C-alpha positions in Angstrom: 0.0 0.0 0.0 1.4 3.4 -0.9 2.2 5.8 2.0 3.6 9.3 2.4 7.2 9.6 3.6 7.9 12.6 5.8 11.3 14.2 6.5 11.3 16.2 9.7 14.0 18.7 10.7 14.3 19.8 14.3 15.8 23.0 15.8 18.3 20.7 17.6 19.9 19.6 14.3 18.2 16.2 14.3 16.5 14.8 11.1 14.0 12.1 11.2 12.0 10.1 8.7 8.5 8.8 9.1 5.5 7.5 7.2 1.8 8.1 7.4 -0.1 5.1 6.1 -3.6 4.1 5.1 -3.9 6.9 2.6 -4.0 9.7 5.1 -5.0 13.1 4.0 -3.2 16.5 4.2 -5.5 17.3 7.1 -4.1 14.4 9.0 -0.6 15.5 8.3 -1.4 19.0 9.6 -2.8 17.5 12.8 0.4 15.5 13.3 2.5 18.6 12.8 0.6 20.5 15.5 1.3 17.6 17.9 5.0 17.6 17.2 5.8 21.3 17.2 7.5 22.5 20.4 8.2 19.0 21.7 11.5 17.5 22.6 12.5 15.2 19.6 14.6 13.1 21.9 11.5 12.0 24.0 10.3 9.5 21.4 8.0 7.6 23.9 6.2 10.8 24.8 5.7 11.7 21.1 4.5 8.3 20.1 1.9 8.2 23.0 0.8 11.7 22.2 
């Protein structure tokens, strides 16, 4: 199944890759972005549970 691949850059110099599956829409991408902004990228467990 096709999925969108995202490349995320942080203000800490970290770069991450991720995917959004099940044919998610741009609205879903925007919702994920709002949940990631301002968070510590090193706290992966918190981000995943959020």
